[in-house]
N, C-alpha and C positions, 0 to 999 in steps of 0.2 A: 684669407690670403691677401697680401699687400699688392695693391695695383702699382706695377713698376713703371707705368706710363707717366711721362712728365706732362703737367698741365700746360696748355698753350698760354702764352703770356697775354694774348689779346683775343677775345672772343668775337666772333662775327655776328653782327645783327643782320640777319638775312633781309629784314624789311627795309633796311637802309642801304643795302649794298646794290649799287647800280649794276654791278657785274652779275649778281644773282637775278636781278630783274630782267636783264637782257640776254643772258647766256642761253636761255631755253630757245631762243630764236635760231632758225637755221642760218641766217645771215644778218649781220648788222648793216643798216644803211650807213651812208657816209655821215649823216647827221648824228646817228646813234654812236658811231665809233668816236666822233669828235666829242660827244657828250661824255662817253666813257673815259676818254683821255683826260679831259678837263677835270673830271671827278677825282682822279688820282694825282694828276700833276698840279698839286695845290699852289705851288709857288710860280707856276707858269714858266719854268726854266727851259721847257722843251725836253726834259728827261724825267724818268722816274728813278729816284735815287733815295737812299737811306730809308726814312720812315715811309715815304710814298711807295717805294718799291716793296718794302716789307708788307705793307697793307695789301697791295695788289696781289702779291704772291700767296699770302694767306687766304685771301678771298678766292683766288683761282684754285688753290688746293681744296678748299671746301666744296666749290661747285663741281670740281672734277672728281675728287675722291670721297667726298662726303664729310660730315661733321666729325666723325669719330676717328680722327687721325692724330697719332702721337707725335711728339717733337722729332723723333728720329726719322719717322716717315716723311714729315714735312721737310726736313733738311735734305733728304734724299730727292724728293720731288723738286724742291727748289733748285738743287744742283743740276738736275736733269733739264729743267726748263731753261735755266740761264745758259747751259751748255748748248742748247738748241738755237736760241735766239740772240744771245749777246755776241754779235758778230765780232766786234772790236775788243771784247773781253775787258771792258772798262768798269764792269760791275754796276752799270746803270743801263736803263733801256730808253731807246729812242722810239718814236711813233712807228717808224718803218720796221723796227725789230718786233714791236708788239703786234703789228699787223700779220705777222707770220702765223700766230696761233689764235687770232680772233677771226672768226668767219665773217669777213666783211664783203659787201658787194664789190664787184670788180671795179676798182677805180685806182689806177696806178699812182695818180698824183696825190691821193689823200694824205698818206703818211708824210710825204715830203712837204705838203702844204702846212700841216700842223707844225712841223719842225721849223719851217721858215717864218711862220707868223708870230713866233715868240719874239719879244723885244730884243733887238740887237742880233737876232739870229740870221745867219746867211747859209745858203746851200754851199757845201764844199764842191770843188770841181769834180770830185768823184761822184757825188750825188747827182749833180747836173748831168754828167755823162751817162749815168745809169738811166736817167729819164730820157735822154736823147736816144740812146740805143734801143730802148723799149719801143719807142714810137717809129723810129726809122727801120721798119721791118725788113726792107730789102738792102739795108746798109749802103744806100746810094749816096749818103752824105747830105741829103735834103729830104724834107717831107713834102710829098705831093698832096693833092687835096684829099685823096682817100686816106692816107696816113694821118694827115692833119685833122680830119674829122674826129677820129678817136681821141686825139689829144684835146681838141677844143671841147668835146662833150665832157670829158673828165674835168677839165678846168672850170667849165660852167657849173657842174655839179658841186665841186669843191667850194666854189664861191657863192653857192646858193642862189644863182641867177635863175629866176623863174621864167623859163622860155621853153617852147616846144623843141626838144633836142633833135627831133626828126625834121625840123624846118630847115631844109637845105639852103633856102634863100638867106635866112639869118646867119647860118654857118658860113655862107659864102662872104657875107659882109664882114663877119668876124675874121675870116681868113685874110681878107684884104688889109685889115689893120695890122696884121703881123708881117705880111709880105711887103716890107717897106721899100724894096727896090723894084717892086712890080715885075718880077721875072717869073711869076707863076708857081713858085714853090716857097716854102719856109726853110731858111738856112739856119745853121746852128747859132750864129751871132744874132739873128733876129729873134730866136727863141730866148737866148740868154738875156736879151734886153728887157724881158718882162718878168724875169725871176730875180729874187734877191741873191744873186750868185756872188761869191767872194770876189773882191776887186782884182786879185792877182789873176783870176781866170779871165775876167772880161778884158783886162789889159793884154793878156796873151792872145786874145782873139783879134786884136786890132790889125794884125798884118796878114790875116788868113787869105784874103783875096789877091795877094801879090803872086801866089803860086798856084798852079793847077794841080789837080790830083794826079794826073799823068806824070807831070814833072817830078812830083814828090815820090811817087812809087818807083820810078826809074832810078832816082838818085838814092833812095833808101836801100834798094837792093844792092847798090854798089858798096854802101857803107856797112850793111849787115852781112859781113863776110862769113860769120859763123852761123847764120840763119837762125838767130835766137829770137828775132822779132822785136829787138830792142836796140836802143842806142845808149851810149854812156854820156854823161854830161860833158865830158871832154870832147866827144865827137860832134856835139850839137852845133857849136859856133861855126865849125868848118863846113858842115852840111848846109847851114843857112847861107853861108857865103857862096857856096857852090850853086845853091838853088837860085840865088840872086843873079849870078852870072848867066846861068842857063836860061832863066826866064827874062833876062835883060831888064831887070828892075833896078839894077845898079845901086844897091844899098851901100852906104858908106860903112867903114869899119865900126864907127860909132853906132850906127843903126843895127848892124849885125850883133854887136855886143849887147845893145839894149833888148833886142828881140830874144836873143839867147838867154839873157839874164831873167827876163820875165818867165820864160818857159822853165828854166832850171829852178826858179823860185817856186813855181807852181808844183812841179813834180818832185822837188827836193833833190837830194843827192843820189837817189836810187836810179836804176836804169829806166829809160823812157820808152814806153810801149808804142809800137807802130800805129795801132788803130787810133789811140787817143791823140797822138801827135798829128796824124793825118787830118783828123777832124778839126784840130785847132789851127793848123797853119796852111792848109790847102783847101781849095774849093773845087767842087765837082760840077759846077754850073757855069755856063758861059755868061760873062758879065753883060755882054751886049748881044746875046744870042736871040735874034728875032724868031728864028725857026723853033728854038727850044721853048721860048715863051708861048708861041702859037700852039705848039703841041700840048703843053701843060694846061693852057686855058681851054683847049678843045676837050681834053680829058675831064677837066672840072665841069664844063658845061654838060657833057654827056652824063655825068653822075647826077647832076641836078635835074636832068630829064627835061 
């Protein structure tokens, strides 16, 4: 009887496959995940595409389903995997997408770090906001020392800094290097300064301390008449102008146009979501709040013991 199965065009040499070598582990360490990524991302582009993606998917098929898999089964498995992890449906994989199916030790920054370390690569505004929201557990608009500890530990691991991650004195020193205005917390613009974030995002952050979160929320509610949680690009310049008047920052028409232009460039022509806009153009911390700073520092010292 004729074997109807199609032969695979590329056989897997199990001894040379890093995926086979590591996949039996319950979890990859950050270093092993990076080693795995570099093994498949031969050109260092920050993506697995074309032959790189094909090799990874065939290796994954074998370690998951076994060696005796015909071409039809492979194509079905490939479609299922890409459907699960290719979020933007561009037919290639980023490190953060791959981390969904590789059992990696918990380190939220790992995949973003791999992506941003490639030549010429920058984090998109969306990627950066995902990082921020992950660590800002209470959605306060800033990271206190407790939240910042998790961020700093992940960052130190990603950069292979060999220190005792439970050494709160070291973490406190590290914290102070981020807290550039010395107000006892890390704000979004302070974190953005240490990431390779696209320039249009950092430009958009430049005016954020002009407006308070309270002023922003009150005015956004007035503009969001249909309670959609978004603004249109046409509404934005008017809202910025009204914010300027209410906060008495007295922005000129040119400044309002420049600020609105930066934001519209960042968000594109689509509707602008409240949460992201609030993080970018308003601040929830008093710029000269002595009492606020005292409270944050006391909280940090109590954690340090």
